[in-house]
C-alpha positions, -999 to 999 in steps of 0.1 A, spaced: 114 145 -13 85 136 10 110 130 38 125 164 33 91 181 35 83 162 67 116 173 83 110 209 73 75 209 88 89 194 120 115 221 122 89 249 117 68 234 145 97 234 169 106 270 160 70 281 166 68 263 200 101 280 210 88 314 200 55 309 220 76 300 250 96 332 249 85 360 272 67 388 253 61 366 222 23 373 225 26 409 236 11 421 203 -21 402 210 -44 427 227 -68 414 253 -104 426 253 -110 459 269 -130 459 302 -147 492 292 -145 497 254 -170 478 232 -155 449 213 -143 461 179 -150 497 186 -128 523 170 -122 559 178 -143 582 157 -131 617 148 -161 641 148 -142 672 138 -108 688 142 -117 724 132 -116 739 166 -89 759 186 -92 744 221 -121 722 230 -133 716 266 -162 710 290 -183 682 274 -216 680 292 -245 657 285 -282 667 287 -312 645 295 -315 634 258 -278 623 256 -268 653 235 -233 666 244 -224 703 246 -188 713 245 -169 746 244 -142 761 221 -128 785 246 -105 807 224 -134 812 199 -159 818 228 -185 793 215 -205 764 229 -214 736 204 -240 709 206 -234 674 193 -268 658 185 -270 622 199 -295 612 172 -279 626 141 -243 632 151 -246 667 137 -226 695 155 -242 730 156 -234 762 175 -255 764 207 -242 798 219 -219 826 210 -203 849 236 -202 823 264 -179 842 288 -150 820 276 -167 789 290 -145 760 300 -157 731 322 -195 726 321 -222 703 335 -260 703 334 -281 705 365 -313 685 369 -334 714 357 -316 715 323 -295 746 331 -260 744 318 -236 754 346 -203 767 331 -170 779 344 -166 812 324 -132 827 331 -135 858 309 -148 877 339 -140 850 364 -176 838 368 -197 807 372 -227 810 350 -261 792 347 -274 791 311 -310 781 308 -324 760 279 -337 793 265 -301 807 267 -308 831 295 -276 836 316 -275 840 353 -242 847 373 -238 823 402 -204 834 414 -178 860 406 -160 869 439 -152 856 474 -153 883 501 -150 910 475 -120 894 457 -124 880 422 -120 843 419 -90 832 398 -105 816 368 -131 788 373 -120 758 354 -141 727 360 -174 719 377 -195 691 392 -232 695 400 -249 674 427 -284 660 422 -297 687 446 -282 714 424 -253 724 445 -221 731 426 -184 723 432 -158 743 411 -121 742 408 -104 776 406 -68 774 394 -50 804 380 -39 803 343 -30 836 329 -52 844 299 -43 866 270 -77 883 272 -73 894 308 -61 929 318 -50 916 352 -16 900 356 -19 884 390 -46 867 411 -65 886 437 -69 853 457 -35 838 462 -46 803 469 -60 780 442 -91 765 458 -121 744 453 -155 760 462 -189 747 471 -218 768 459 -254 765 472 -284 787 462 -288 818 483 -258 809 505 -223 823 506 -197 801 488 -176 778 509 -139 769 504 -137 731 507 -102 726 494 -73 750 500 -42 729 500 -36 721 464 -10 735 440 -35 738 411 -68 720 412 -83 712 378 -104 681 370 -133 673 393 -160 646 393 -183 632 420 -200 598 423 -237 597 414 -248 588 449 -232 621 461 -209 603 486 -175 609 471 -157 637 452 -125 633 431 -103 663 426 -71 664 405 -42 686 415 -27 689 380 4 707 390 10 685 420 4 655 397 -20 638 421 -57 630 423 -75 628 456 -107 613 468 -129 629 495 -160 619 514 -187 645 510 -202 655 544 -239 663 548 -233 700 547 -213 697 514 -179 701 530 -152 675 523 -135 651 547 -114 619 547 -90 631 520 -71 601 505 -47 598 476 -64 581 448 -37 584 421 -2 597 418 -13 614 386 -31 646 379 -57 653 352 -75 680 333 -111 670 330 -124 636 344 -155 614 343 -168 583 359 -187 553 346 -214 530 361 -188 507 374 -171 534 394 -141 536 370 -124 570 367 -113 584 333 -82 606 334 -72 630 306 -39 644 294 -21 618 272 -50 598 258 -75 586 282 -63 564 311 -90 544 330 -86 534 366 -109 511 387 -122 523 421 -91 510 438 -69 532 417 -55 504 395 -51 511 358 -74 489 337 -72 505 302 -56 531 281 -72 548 251 -46 562 228 -53 594 209 -23 602 188 -15 639 180 -39 656 204 -38 662 241 -70 652 258 -87 680 279 -120 665 291 -143 636 287 -179 625 294 -205 598 285 -231 608 259 -256 592 235 -292 581 242 -279 551 263 -250 571 278 -227 545 263 -206 567 240 -175 582 253 -172 618 241 -137 632 242 -124 668 238 -88 669 227 -74 704 219 -84 710 183 -106 679 180 -136 660 194 -139 622 193 -164 595 202 -159 559 211 -185 532 217 -183 517 252 -196 486 269 -200 506 302 -222 536 307 -220 570 323 -239 580 354 -238 618 352 
């Protein structure tokens, strides 16, 4: 009996060794993420919305996001996790970002405008037309430390528009400075959408969502763009960047690429298409994700720089 047990154990050991030697036998063992905190799990904040977009973090780490069909901007409190309505009647705000003065810069395509919303909720129109022609439908925005603004201006026909065609045929990226005429800085994309710059103001990433490519530009001293290079053969809706220079791409889940354009992680979000992403929380170490009807958070080991 004892001899039979010994033989059985030896047989099982041989089988185990053979399995370990087979390619793919350890594929189910997930290595530690280079960006997500160890053991962190995706947290659903709410799924009561129609189409969420534009997460933007303020100086306290609170995140503001829009529900465009319902024309609302919500605030996620970094201290309590509570979500409250910040503003109704937002001009159908889409992409958003705070400037250093605490104004919320929003792409409001109801009337094809770029707005500045003060902490006291006073609204100022920054842009509505180029040379007398209405812009298409501002979609996403990046604000420099000096307060200049880059916006993408694709054309997506909205049900609430009376117009049925764009006045400006090209779908461009514009650079806006205070008291100066807007400047077209990208005019060769099929449909620019996601946009994010590096905190040092040296580089700008712009996604051509229809062309399924993301490009990297060097920002010149006058705000214009030069040295266009292909960063990814993949487009994106909203994007963000962390303190390691990694770029976070939306669409199917969140795909993370290092500065060289190599994929280093994938955050799966089943059942929702991701639309935009930013870093929030008091330490800027919480990834805040808008995903169609829902918003999620995820604890990270890296931090945001925006």
